[in-house]
VOPAGU-2260 file (C-alpha; in pm, 1 decimal, decimal comma):
REM VOPAGU-2260
SITE   aa  ch    i         X         Y         Z
SITE  MET   A    0       9,4       8,8      -6,5
SITE  GLU   A    1     113,1     349,4     -94,1
SITE  GLN   A    2     292,9     538,1     195,4
SITE  THR   A    3     249,0     940,0     173,4
SITE  LEU   A    4     349,5    1206,0     406,3
SITE  GLU   A    5     -17,3    1268,0     489,5
SITE  ASP   A    6    -303,6    1027,1     469,9
SITE  PRO   A    7    -617,2    1088,0     323,7
SITE  PRO   A    8    -923,2    1160,4     498,7
SITE  THR   A    9   -1146,6     853,6     553,1
SITE  SER   A   10   -1431,5     771,3     758,2
SITE  ALA   A   11   -1662,7     484,3     904,5
SITE  VAL   A   12   -1968,1     567,2     705,9
SITE  LEU   A   13   -2135,0     253,8     546,2
SITE  LEU   A   14   -2220,1     195,6     158,3
SITE  ASP   A   15   -2565,8     320,9     238,8
SITE  HIS   A   16   -2497,1     651,6     299,4
SITE  CYS   A   17   -2265,7     712,7     -26,8
SITE  HIS   A   18   -2334,7     887,4    -339,9
SITE  PHE   A   19   -2211,7     685,5    -625,6
SITE  SER   A   20   -2323,4     903,1    -903,3
SITE  GLN   A   21   -2167,1    1241,2    -857,4
SITE  VAL   A   22   -1845,9    1120,0   -1043,2
SITE  ILE   A   23   -1821,6     927,0   -1334,9
SITE  PHE   A   24   -1522,6     729,0   -1414,2
SITE  ASN   A   25   -1470,0     661,7   -1789,1
SITE  ASN   A   26   -1247,8     421,1   -2025,9
SITE  VAL   A   27   -1197,9     166,6   -1729,8
SITE  GLU   A   28   -1030,3    -152,9   -1865,2
SITE  LYS   A   29   -1150,5    -497,0   -1794,1
SITE  PHE   A   30    -769,9    -542,7   -1684,5
SITE  TYR   A   31    -434,3    -370,2   -1648,5
SITE  VAL   A   32    -126,2    -545,4   -1763,5
SITE  PRO   A   33      95,3    -536,1   -1403,6
SITE  GLY   A   34     439,8    -323,9   -1442,4
SITE  GLY   A   35     317,0     -33,0   -1606,9
SITE  ASP   A   36     153,5     280,9   -1504,1
SITE  ILE   A   37    -227,8     319,1   -1547,2
SITE  THR   A   38    -404,7     631,0   -1606,3
SITE  CYS   A   39    -777,3     682,2   -1450,4
SITE  TYR   A   40   -1030,5     923,6   -1659,7
SITE  TYR   A   41   -1352,6    1048,2   -1475,5
SITE  THR   A   42   -1609,7    1317,1   -1517,6
SITE  LEU   A   43   -1756,4    1548,5   -1245,8
SITE  THR   A   44   -2136,8    1620,6   -1242,9
SITE  GLN   A   45   -2291,3    1968,6   -1243,2
SITE  HIS   A   46   -2420,8    1885,2    -903,4
SITE  PHE   A   47   -2065,3    1799,8    -723,0
SITE  ILE   A   48   -1816,7    2070,7    -618,7
SITE  PRO   A   49   -1435,7    1929,2    -623,2
SITE  ARG   A   50   -1217,9    2023,6    -293,7
SITE  ARG   A   51    -878,0    2046,4    -228,9
SITE  LYS   A   52    -845,7    1722,2       2,8
SITE  ASP   A   53   -1042,5    1498,5    -237,3
SITE  TRP   A   54    -893,7    1193,9    -357,8
SITE  ILE   A   55    -925,7     886,6    -582,5
SITE  GLY   A   56    -821,6     534,1    -428,7
SITE  ILE   A   57    -808,8     193,2    -552,5
SITE  PHE   A   58   -1027,7     -24,7    -361,6
SITE  ARG   A   59   -1053,1    -424,8    -344,7
SITE  VAL   A   60   -1427,4    -531,7    -452,2
SITE  GLY   A   61   -1598,0    -585,9    -146,6
SITE  TRP   A   62   -1465,0    -280,7      79,3
SITE  LYS   A   63   -1687,9    -182,5     344,2
SITE  THR   A   64   -1541,2     174,2     457,1
SITE  THR   A   65   -1310,0     442,7     294,0
SITE  ARG   A   66   -1035,2     319,9     515,4
SITE  GLU   A   67    -970,0     -11,0     350,8
SITE  TYR   A   68    -804,1     179,3      18,2
SITE  TYR   A   69    -512,1      11,9    -123,5
SITE  THR   A   70    -324,3     313,2    -278,5
SITE  PHE   A   71    -451,4     635,2    -369,5
SITE  MET   A   72    -369,1     975,3    -545,3
SITE  TRP   A   73    -490,6    1346,1    -479,8
SITE  VAL   A   74    -700,7    1474,2    -748,8
SITE  THR   A   75    -623,5    1796,2    -932,6
SITE  LEU   A   76    -864,2    2069,7    -919,4
SITE  PRO   A   77   -1004,4    2199,9   -1251,1
SITE  ILE   A   78    -838,9    2523,1   -1382,4
SITE  ASP   A   79   -1193,7    2662,4   -1483,7
SITE  LEU   A   80   -1472,5    2578,8   -1194,4
SITE  ASN   A   81   -1747,8    2668,3   -1428,0
SITE  ASN   A   82   -1658,3    2365,1   -1666,3
SITE  ILE   A   83   -1622,5    2092,3   -1440,2
SITE  SER   A   84   -1802,8    1855,3   -1648,5
SITE  ALA   A   85   -1468,5    1804,3   -1843,6
SITE  LYS   A   86   -1295,2    1490,5   -1856,8
SITE  GLN   A   87   -1038,3    1470,7   -1554,9
SITE  GLU   A   88    -734,2    1221,6   -1523,0
SITE  VAL   A   89    -507,3    1089,6   -1259,2
SITE  GLN   A   90    -192,5     864,7   -1296,6
SITE  PHE   A   91    -114,1     568,4   -1070,8
SITE  LYS   A   92     228,8     451,3   -1081,7
SITE  ALA   A   93     326,4     100,9   -1121,4
SITE  TYR   A   94     499,8      85,8    -772,1
SITE  TYR   A   95     224,4     124,0    -577,7
SITE  LEU   A   96     -31,1     -94,8    -767,8
SITE  PRO   A   97    -176,1    -437,2    -642,7
SITE  LYS   A   98      39,4    -748,0    -754,8
SITE  ASP   A   99    -258,9   -1017,3    -694,4
SITE  ASP   A  100    -519,6   -1076,7    -981,9
SITE  GLU   A  101    -793,6    -973,7    -726,0
SITE  TYR   A  102   -1090,7    -750,2    -854,8
SITE  TYR   A  103   -1023,4    -387,7    -793,9
SITE  GLN   A  104   -1250,0     -72,0    -852,9
SITE  PHE   A  105   -1163,9     331,1    -851,9
SITE  CYS   A  106   -1347,2     510,7    -599,3
SITE  TYR   A  107   -1362,9     912,0    -560,5
SITE  VAL   A  108   -1378,2    1035,5    -199,1
SITE  ASP   A  109   -1423,8    1369,4     -92,3
SITE  GLN   A  110   -1231,6    1550,2     189,0
SITE  ASP   A  111   -1520,8    1453,7     424,6
SITE  GLY   A  112   -1407,4    1077,6     373,6
SITE  VAL   A  113   -1746,2    1019,1     182,8
SITE  VAL   A  114   -1758,9     809,6    -154,8
SITE  ARG   A  115   -1888,2    1023,4    -440,7
SITE  GLY   A  116   -1842,2     775,3    -728,9
SITE  ALA   A  117   -1687,5     409,0    -830,5
SITE  SER   A  118   -1586,1     216,5   -1118,3
SITE  ILE   A  119   -1686,1    -102,2   -1280,3
SITE  PRO   A  120   -1429,5    -385,0   -1144,4
SITE  PHE   A  121   -1095,8    -454,5   -1291,4
SITE  GLN   A  122    -811,7    -664,0   -1241,8
SITE  PHE   A  123    -421,3    -663,5   -1255,3
SITE  ARG   A  124    -314,7    -944,2   -1466,5
SITE  PRO   A  125     -96,8   -1035,2   -1811,5
SITE  GLU   A  126    -272,6   -1088,9   -2146,6
SITE  ASN   A  127    -352,6   -1440,0   -2199,2
SITE  GLU   A  128    -516,8   -1636,9   -2502,0
SITE  GLU   A  129    -873,0   -1690,8   -2352,9
SITE  ASP   A  130   -1057,1   -1577,2   -2675,7
SITE  ILE   A  131   -1144,0   -1949,2   -2814,0
SITE  LEU   A  132   -1401,7   -1992,7   -3068,4
SITE  VAL   A  133   -1651,7   -2255,3   -2941,5
SITE  VAL   A  134   -1915,9   -2371,2   -3173,1
SITE  THR   A  135   -2229,5   -2494,6   -2982,7
SITE  THR   A  136   -2563,9   -2589,4   -3165,9
SITE  GLN   A  137   -2884,8   -2419,0   -3140,9
SITE  GLY   A  138   -3008,0   -2637,6   -2856,7
SITE  GLU   A  139   -2760,4   -2569,5   -2636,5
SITE  VAL   A  140   -2772,4   -2201,8   -2687,3
SITE  GLU   A  141   -3142,9   -2215,7   -2624,8
SITE  GLU   A  142   -3056,0   -2416,8   -2306,6
SITE  ILE   A  143   -2792,2   -2151,7   -2207,5
SITE  GLU   A  144   -3055,8   -1900,0   -2238,2
SITE  GLN   A  145   -3302,7   -2082,1   -2049,8
SITE  GLN   A  146   -3029,6   -2115,5   -1753,8
SITE  ASN   A  147   -2947,0   -1719,5   -1790,3
SITE  LYS   A  148   -3335,4   -1663,3   -1718,0
SITE  GLU   A  149   -3321,6   -1867,4   -1418,2
SITE  LEU   A  150   -3013,6   -1729,1   -1342,4
SITE  CYS   A  151   -3161,7   -1383,3   -1343,7
SITE  LYS   A  152   -3476,9   -1481,8   -1160,7
SITE  GLU   A  153   -3255,8   -1597,4    -863,6
SITE  ASN   A  154   -3042,3   -1288,4    -913,5
SITE  GLN   A  155   -3365,8   -1093,5    -836,2
SITE  GLU   A  156   -3471,2   -1299,1    -542,3
SITE  LEU   A  157   -3116,7   -1248,7    -377,8
SITE  LYS   A  158   -3138,2    -876,3    -469,1
SITE  ASP   A  159   -3479,9    -870,0    -293,7
SITE  SER   A  160   -3347,0   -1063,4      14,3
SITE  CYS   A  161   -3041,5    -800,9      39,5
SITE  VAL   A  162   -3272,4    -502,0      43,5
SITE  SER   A  163   -3509,6    -681,6     306,4
SITE  LEU   A  164   -3154,1    -739,9     507,7
SITE  GLN   A  165   -3062,9    -388,1     431,9
SITE  LYS   A  166   -3399,3    -231,1     556,7
SITE  GLN   A  167   -3368,9    -441,0     884,1
SITE  ASN   A  168   -3024,5    -347,3     935,3
SITE  SER   A  169   -3134,9      17,9     875,4
SITE  ASP   A  170   -3422,1     -19,9    1154,5
SITE  MET   A  171   -3198,1    -176,5    1373,5
SITE  GLN   A  172   -2939,9      78,6    1347,0
SITE  ALA   A  173   -3227,6     346,8    1401,9
SITE  GLU   A  174   -3329,0     172,5    1721,7
SITE  LEU   A  175   -2982,6     143,0    1809,8
SITE  GLN   A  176   -2909,2     524,1    1792,7
SITE  ARG   A  177   -3243,7     607,2    1963,6
SITE  LYS   A  178   -3141,8     377,7    2252,0
SITE  GLN   A  179   -2795,1     532,2    2257,9
SITE  GLU   A  180   -2949,1     897,3    2271,0
SITE  GLU   A  181   -3186,4     764,8    2534,8
SITE  LEU   A  182   -2900,1     640,9    2747,2
SITE  GLU   A  183   -2687,1     952,7    2686,5
SITE  THR   A  184   -2984,2    1167,6    2832,9
SITE  LEU   A  185   -3023,7     953,3    3130,6
SITE  GLN   A  186   -2650,8     980,5    3184,5
SITE  ASN   A  187   -2688,7    1338,0    3196,8
SITE  ILE   A  188   -2973,6    1373,7    3414,4
SITE  ASN   A  189   -2767,4    1142,3    3633,8
SITE  LYS   A  190   -2470,4    1356,8    3626,4
SITE  LYS   A  191   -2712,4    1667,0    3686,9
SITE  LEU   A  192   -2846,9    1468,6    3961,2
SITE  GLU   A  193   -2533,6    1373,0    4108,9
SITE  GLN   A  194   -2399,3    1739,6    4084,7
SITE  LYS   A  195   -2706,7    1875,5    4256,6
SITE  VAL   A  196   -2668,8    1643,6    4542,2
SITE  LYS   A  197   -2324,6    1717,0    4580,8
SITE  GLU   A  198   -2414,4    2098,4    4580,3
SITE  GLN   A  199   -2686,9    2016,7    4815,1
SITE  LYS   A  200   -2479,7    1816,5    5073,0
SITE  ASP   A  201   -2195,6    2075,8    5049,4
SITE  TYR   A  202   -2439,6    2328,4    5142,7
SITE  TRP   A  203   -2588,7    2120,7    5444,6
SITE  GLU   A  204   -2233,5    2032,3    5542,4
SITE  THR   A  205   -2153,6    2409,0    5561,4
SITE  GLU   A  206   -2488,8    2507,5    5751,4
SITE  LEU   A  207   -2437,7    2226,5    6005,0
SITE  LEU   A  208   -2061,2    2341,3    6069,8
SITE  GLN   A  209   -2209,9    2708,5    6098,7
SITE  LEU   A  210   -2478,0    2576,3    6359,1
SITE  LYS   A  211   -2216,4    2390,5    6533,4
SITE  GLU   A  212   -1987,0    2708,3    6587,5
SITE  GLN   A  213   -2329,1    2913,6    6699,4
SITE  ASN   A  214   -2382,4    2622,2    6917,3
SITE  GLN   A  215   -2019,1    2657,1    7072,0
SITE  LYS   A  216   -2065,9    3037,3    7110,3
SITE  VAL   A  217   -2402,0    3002,7    7301,0
SITE  SER   A  218   -2235,5    2712,8    7527,8
SITE  SER   A  219   -1932,1    2942,7    7604,6
SITE  GLU   A  220   -2195,0    3232,7    7702,5
SITE  ASN   A  221   -2398,9    2983,3    7905,1
SITE  GLU   A  222   -2070,8    2930,7    8105,4
SITE  LYS   A  223   -1987,8    3292,6    8122,1
SITE  MET   A  224   -2357,4    3374,3    8226,8
SITE  GLY   A  225   -2313,9    3072,2    8475,5
SITE  MET   A  226   -2001,7    3223,7    8630,0
SITE  ARG   A  227   -2176,4    3557,5    8657,8
SITE  VAL   A  228   -2444,2    3421,4    8847,7
SITE  ASP   A  229   -2238,8    3264,5    9090,6
SITE  GLN   A  230   -2054,3    3580,8    9127,8
SITE  LEU   A  231   -2403,8    3742,0    9160,8
SITE  GLN   A  232   -2501,3    3508,8    9443,7
SITE  ALA   A  233   -2145,9    3518,7    9613,4
SITE  GLN   A  234   -2224,5    3891,5    9628,2
SITE  LEU   A  235   -2574,7    3839,7    9755,4
SITE  SER   A  236   -2440,8    3653,8   10029,6
SITE  THR   A  237   -2181,0    3905,5   10115,7
SITE  GLN   A  238   -2442,4    4173,9   10105,8
SITE  GLU   A  239   -2686,5    3997,3   10324,1
SITE  LYS   A  240   -2417,3    3934,9   10595,1
SITE  GLU   A  241   -2331,2    4310,5   10558,3
SITE  MET   A  242   -2722,7    4395,4   10603,6
SITE  GLU   A  243   -2714,4    4203,5   10945,1
SITE  LYS   A  244   -2437,0    4409,3   11042,0
SITE  LEU   A  245   -2518,0    4766,7   10872,9
SITE  VAL   A  246   -2871,4    4805,3   10975,9
SITE  GLN   A  247   -2835,9    5159,3   10905,2
SITE  GLY   A  248   -2734,2    5124,9   10527,2
SITE  ALA   A  249   -3028,7    4829,1   10510,5
SITE  GLN   A  250   -3238,5    5057,9   10248,8
SITE  ASP   A  251   -2964,7    5129,7   10032,8
SITE  LYS   A  252   -2881,1    4750,8   10021,7
SITE  THR   A  253   -3236,2    4640,8    9979,0
SITE  GLU   A  254   -3282,0    4821,7    9662,7
SITE  GLN   A  255   -2942,8    4696,8    9539,4
SITE  LEU   A  256   -3066,5    4356,6    9602,5
SITE  GLU   A  257   -3370,3    4406,2    9420,0
SITE  HIS   A  258   -3169,4    4551,3    9130,0
SITE  LEU   A  259   -2967,0    4239,1    9151,6
SITE  LYS   A  260   -3250,8    4009,0    9157,6
SITE  LYS   A  261   -3411,6    4157,2    8853,0
SITE  GLU   A  262   -3062,6    4110,1    8655,6
SITE  ASN   A  263   -3053,1    3760,0    8765,7
SITE  GLY   A  264   -3411,2    3696,1    8621,6
SITE  GLN   A  265   -3362,4    3844,6    8306,6
SITE  LEU   A  266   -3028,0    3640,3    8277,5
SITE  SER   A  267   -3231,1    3291,7    8383,7
SITE  LEU   A  268   -3511,1    3422,4    8077,6
SITE  SER   A  269   -3205,9    3427,0    7833,0
SITE  LEU   A  270   -3067,7    3102,7    7963,1
SITE  THR   A  271   -3405,2    2961,1    7881,7
SITE  GLU   A  272   -3459,4    3109,0    7518,6
SITE  GLN   A  273   -3079,6    2979,7    7461,1
SITE  ARG   A  274   -3160,2    2633,1    7550,3
SITE  GLU   A  275   -3503,3    2648,3    7328,1
SITE  HIS   A  276   -3285,4    2760,6    7052,0
SITE  GLN   A  277   -3062,8    2478,7    7092,9
SITE  LYS   A  278   -3346,4    2238,9    7068,3
SITE  LYS   A  279   -3470,3    2386,8    6752,2
SITE  LEU   A  280   -3094,3    2363,1    6597,1
SITE  GLU   A  281   -3100,5    1972,9    6686,0
SITE  GLN   A  282   -3438,9    1937,2    6524,8
SITE  THR   A  283   -3285,5    2101,9    6199,6
SITE  VAL   A  284   -3014,8    1878,2    6184,4
SITE  GLU   A  285   -3223,5    1575,5    6235,1
SITE  GLU   A  286   -3442,0    1721,2    5927,6
SITE  MET   A  287   -3111,8    1777,6    5708,9
SITE  LYS   A  288   -3003,8    1404,7    5764,6
SITE  GLN   A  289   -3344,6    1279,4    5654,5
SITE  LYS   A  290   -3332,3    1490,9    5348,2
SITE  GLU   A  291   -2982,7    1364,0    5250,1
SITE  THR   A  292   -3088,6    1001,9    5316,6
SITE  ALA   A  293   -3401,6    1043,7    5050,4
SITE  ALA   A  294   -3156,7    1187,5    4803,6
SITE  ALA   A  295   -2925,5     879,5    4845,7
SITE  LYS   A  296   -3227,4     638,1    4763,6
SITE  LYS   A  297   -3300,4     822,0    4464,7
SITE  GLN   A  298   -2947,4     841,8    4337,5
SITE  GLN   A  299   -2919,1     453,4    4412,5
SITE  LYS   A  300   -3288,8     412,2    4182,2
SITE  LEU   A  301   -3139,5     597,5    3913,6
SITE  THR   A  302   -2816,2     392,1    3904,0
SITE  ASP   A  303   -3009,1      88,5    3886,9
SITE  GLU   A  304   -3243,4     209,9    3562,6
SITE  ASN   A  305   -2910,0     311,5    3424,1
SITE  PHE   A  306   -2762,4     -66,6    3479,7
SITE  ASP   A  307   -3119,8    -188,0    3302,0
SITE  LEU   A  308   -3060,2      29,3    2998,3
SITE  SER   A  309   -2687,6     -71,5    2953,4
SITE  ARG   A  310   -2819,9    -446,2    2955,2
SITE  ARG   A  311   -3092,0    -385,3    2685,9
SITE  LEU   A  312   -2842,6    -192,6    2490,3
SITE  GLY   A  313   -2607,4    -476,8    2511,9
SITE  GLU   A  314   -2863,9    -743,0    2373,3
SITE  ASN   A  315   -2979,2    -498,2    2084,8
SITE  LYS   A  316   -2618,6    -503,0    1991,8
SITE  ILE   A  317   -2566,6    -880,3    1988,7
SITE  ILE   A  318   -2878,8    -906,3    1767,7
SITE  TYR   A  319   -2761,9    -638,5    1518,5
SITE  ASP   A  320   -2394,9    -818,2    1530,3
SITE  ALA   A  321   -2582,5   -1140,5    1404,3
SITE  LEU   A  322   -2766,3    -977,4    1147,4
SITE  GLN   A  323   -2426,1    -805,8    1018,7
SITE  ARG   A  324   -2252,8   -1168,7     993,9
SITE  GLU   A  325   -2570,8   -1324,1     808,9
SITE  LYS   A  326   -2563,9   -1010,6     555,9
SITE  GLU   A  327   -2180,1   -1105,4     504,3
SITE  ARG   A  328   -2235,9   -1462,8     458,4
SITE  ILE   A  329   -2521,6   -1403,6     210,0
SITE  GLY   A  330   -2272,0   -1144,9      15,3
SITE  LYS   A  331   -1990,6   -1430,0      11,3
SITE  GLU   A  332   -2234,0   -1669,4    -148,5
SITE  ASN   A  333   -2345,8   -1430,7    -399,1
SITE  ASP   A  334   -1968,8   -1393,6    -509,6
SITE  LEU   A  335   -1948,4   -1748,6    -518,9
SITE  LEU   A  336   -2252,9   -1782,9    -763,7
SITE  LYS   A  337   -2106,6   -1491,3    -963,7
SITE  LYS   A  338   -1779,8   -1663,5   -1024,3
SITE  GLU   A  339   -1952,4   -1998,2   -1115,2
SITE  ASN   A  340   -2184,8   -1779,7   -1367,6
SITE  ARG   A  341   -1836,6   -1615,2   -1531,3
SITE  ARG   A  342   -1685,6   -1936,4   -1565,6
SITE  LEU   A  343   -1976,0   -2114,2   -1742,5
SITE  LEU   A  344   -2010,8   -1801,3   -1994,8
SITE  THR   A  345   -1622,1   -1814,8   -2049,2
SITE  TYR   A  346   -1639,1   -2189,9   -2130,1
SITE  MET   A  347   -1938,9   -2137,9   -2374,9
SITE  GLY   A  348   -1739,0   -1869,5   -2506,9
SITE  LEU   A  349   -1990,5   -1555,2   -2453,1
SITE  ASP   A  350   -1887,1   -1233,6   -2322,5
SITE  PHE   A  351   -1983,0   -1158,2   -1985,9
SITE  ASP   A  352   -1988,7    -765,2   -1995,0
SITE  SER   A  353   -2247,1    -797,8   -2302,8
SITE  LEU   A  354   -2491,1    -993,0   -2123,2
SITE  PRO   A  355   -2710,6    -857,2   -1826,1
SITE  TYR   A  356   -2594,8    -898,7   -1462,3
SITE  GLN   A  357   -2691,4   -1261,7   -1393,2
SITE  VAL   A  358   -2611,6   -1474,7   -1086,7
SITE  PRO   A  359   -2532,0   -1845,9   -1117,1
SITE  THR   A  360   -2798,6   -2127,7    -951,6
SITE  SER   A  361   -2883,8   -2471,0    -993,9
SITE  ASP   A  362   -2932,9   -2615,1   -1360,2
SITE  GLN   A  363   -3204,0   -2823,0   -1295,9
SITE  GLU   A  364   -3321,6   -2902,2   -1670,2
SITE  GLY   A  365   -2942,6   -2991,5   -1750,9
SITE  ALA   A  366   -2958,3   -3227,4   -1456,8
SITE  GLU   A  367   -3253,3   -3377,0   -1575,5
SITE  GLN   A  368   -3129,7   -3421,3   -1923,9
SITE  ASN   A  369   -2794,8   -3589,8   -1815,9
SITE  PRO   A  370   -2740,7   -3625,0   -1414,4
SITE  GLY   A  371   -2383,9   -3673,3   -1474,6
SITE  LEU   A  372   -2329,8   -3334,9   -1609,1
SITE  VAL   A  373   -2398,5   -3008,5   -1436,8
SITE  TYR   A  374   -2460,4   -2827,9   -1758,0
SITE  GLY   A  375   -2529,0   -3097,5   -1983,5
SITE  ASN   A  376   -2339,5   -3287,0   -2229,1
SITE  PRO   A  377   -2197,3   -3057,4   -2514,0
SITE  TYR   A  378   -2158,2   -3342,6   -2769,6
SITE  SER   A  379   -2522,7   -3457,4   -2711,5
SITE  GLY   A  380   -2616,9   -3348,1   -3067,7
SITE  ILE   A  381   -2375,4   -3572,8   -3237,2
SITE  GLN   A  382   -2508,3   -3870,4   -3374,3
SITE  GLU   A  383   -2350,7   -4200,5   -3289,1
SITE  SER   A  384   -2331,1   -4499,4   -3497,6
SITE  SER   A  385   -2422,5   -4855,6   -3347,4
SITE  SER   A  386   -2069,9   -4962,4   -3366,2
SITE  PRO   A  387   -1757,1   -4761,8   -3385,1
SITE  SER   A  388   -1523,5   -4703,8   -3712,6
SITE  LEU   A  389   -1319,3   -4451,6   -3847,1
SITE  LEU   A  390   -1606,0   -4226,1   -3974,1
SITE  SER   A  391   -1738,1   -4237,4   -3607,5
SITE  ILE   A  392   -1431,3   -4112,6   -3438,9
SITE  LYS   A  393   -1473,1   -3743,2   -3294,8
SITE  LYS   A  394   -1222,9   -3465,5   -3184,9
SITE  CYS   A  395   -1301,5   -3307,7   -2863,6
SITE  PRO   A  396   -1317,9   -2922,4   -2914,3
SITE  ILE   A  397   -1181,2   -2817,5   -2578,6
SITE  CYS   A  398    -900,5   -3081,4   -2535,8
SITE  GLU   A  399    -862,7   -3181,8   -2919,6
SITE  SER   A  400    -802,5   -3559,7   -2806,9
SITE  ASP   A  401   -1007,2   -3811,1   -3011,6
SITE  PHE   A  402   -1280,8   -4070,6   -2875,9
SITE  ALA   A  403   -1531,1   -4293,9   -3022,7
SITE  ASP   A  404   -1744,8   -4381,7   -2758,9
SITE  GLY   A  405   -1932,3   -4022,6   -2756,3
SITE  ILE   A  406   -1755,6   -3881,9   -2448,3
SITE  CYS   A  407   -1373,8   -3782,1   -2356,3
SITE  ASP   A  408   -1149,4   -3810,3   -2075,2
SITE  HIS   A  409   -1223,5   -3484,3   -1922,1
SITE  ILE   A  410   -1576,6   -3533,8   -1951,4
SITE  LEU   A  411   -1537,7   -3854,2   -1766,2
SITE  GLU   A  412   -1325,2   -3659,9   -1512,8
SITE  GLN   A  413   -1618,0   -3424,8   -1450,7
SITE  GLN   A  414   -1859,7   -3676,5   -1407,6
SITE  GLN   A  415   -1676,7   -3854,4   -1154,5
SITE  MET   A  416   -1630,1   -3506,8    -960,6
SITE  LEU   A  417   -2003,8   -3442,8    -975,6
SITE  THR   A  418   -2084,8   -3779,8    -800,7
SITE  LEU   A  419   -1897,9   -3605,3    -479,4
SITE  CYS   A  420   -2156,4   -3298,7    -510,7
SITE  LEU   A  421   -2358,2   -3211,9    -207,4
SITE  LYS   A  422   -2736,0   -3150,7    -321,4
SITE  CYS   A  423   -2977,4   -2955,1    -119,0
SITE  PRO   A  424   -3295,3   -3160,5     -60,0
SITE  ILE   A  425   -3512,7   -2853,7     -53,4
SITE  CYS   A  426   -3419,2   -2657,2    -346,5
SITE  ASP   A  427   -3197,8   -2910,5    -509,8
SITE  LYS   A  428   -2928,7   -2656,0    -562,4
SITE  VAL   A  429   -2563,2   -2841,4    -608,0
SITE  PHE   A  430   -2229,3   -2758,7    -417,3
SITE  SER   A  431   -1892,2   -2913,5    -476,5
SITE  GLU   A  432   -1750,5   -3117,9    -163,0
SITE  ARG   A  433   -1515,2   -2817,6     -77,5
SITE  GLU   A  434   -1791,4   -2595,4     -60,5
SITE  LYS   A  435   -1954,4   -2829,2     231,1
SITE  GLN   A  436   -1941,0   -2517,1     509,7
SITE  ILE   A  437   -2146,0   -2288,3     228,7
SITE  PHE   A  438   -2367,8   -2578,4     175,2
SITE  GLU   A  439   -2460,0   -2628,9     548,8
SITE  ASP   A  440   -2531,1   -2266,1     578,9
SITE  HIS   A  441   -2742,4   -2278,1     257,2
SITE  VAL   A  442   -2952,2   -2531,2     403,1
SITE  PHE   A  443   -2986,2   -2383,9     745,6
SITE  CYS   A  444   -3116,3   -2065,5     566,7
SITE  HIS   A  445   -3431,4   -2264,9     468,8
SITE  SER   A  446   -3501,4   -2291,1     851,1
SITE  LEU   A  447   -3512,0   -1972,9     925,6
């Protein structure tokens, strides 16, 4: 893969959210010869405006996101932006091109990482002599046309199934997005409640500390008042003794005593009020403790609800993963059917690109005509004589070997291989022995 100083902008956007019709690729070959530079030609539509960070990448067929590019080149902005519909081009150096014979395609990706156009698939392989003229009878042509119709029918069924799966996938993604939004909302509410509880707790702690300080001050004042009362009582005792001794100053001492008694009464009332205030403070502290307990219970309830939503989200994610694996499996099966159809068309000498897009299926009529061959006997139109002779000797157009019994060696080998095939008991579809896992998945799909 090409290594550059700056990686292109990519994203994890799925294929369903891309717009492949805004950039059109022109003159794309079926295959390119390895070891040489290739030029990619493309045209921008009038509804698309190119930007400086746009790029064209080579992707292996079957890619899911733009992060799976093999190599890329930055695009050159058109000189005249008012005439962007003119043909553009970009050249890929041979050193950075793939070396295998897998199918690849050009993709135009904008600076946001979104695909705006994709080319037809192509390969990197050397030229070979594959254009062999194969002579077929009219019956074989009609049989192939019937097979193609059946392949088109099954292709349509697979497309309908794929659309249904894509719709289910979209519904599951929407449901998952909704659940995630609900979870985020609950998490935000939980954070706000936690912050509010923390602030309320700090406020209560501050107020409790102030109440404790006030209580300490009241206690200190009470002690001082107690000491003052003791002092007054001592003075009163002294004055009573002095009254007994000083009869002459009795009146003055009596007035002073009454004044001291009034002061003592006021101090007693003040002390009583301080005690009542202390009781009220203790009741306030108890109410604060009860409110704190209720807030803790409410927080625990929200935590339990958050856990339940997380569990449900996990279950939805498991269902979504299962559907995604099923979709990938069907895509692989569809690719195998495409390869089988291409092999059949190549074998019959037809050009795959000149025919409508087809998906291979089981050849039921050919199997009824000749159960030993998947596509029938290509030499069934040749009449055989009752006894082999020089005139009855025929030449196989495939391997150019002579045979006199109506069938050649490579056809016999094909018949022996077909005896090892696996046949679906429900739709009579045939699989080779090495495709046992695909056969088991296919039978399992009928039970869904």
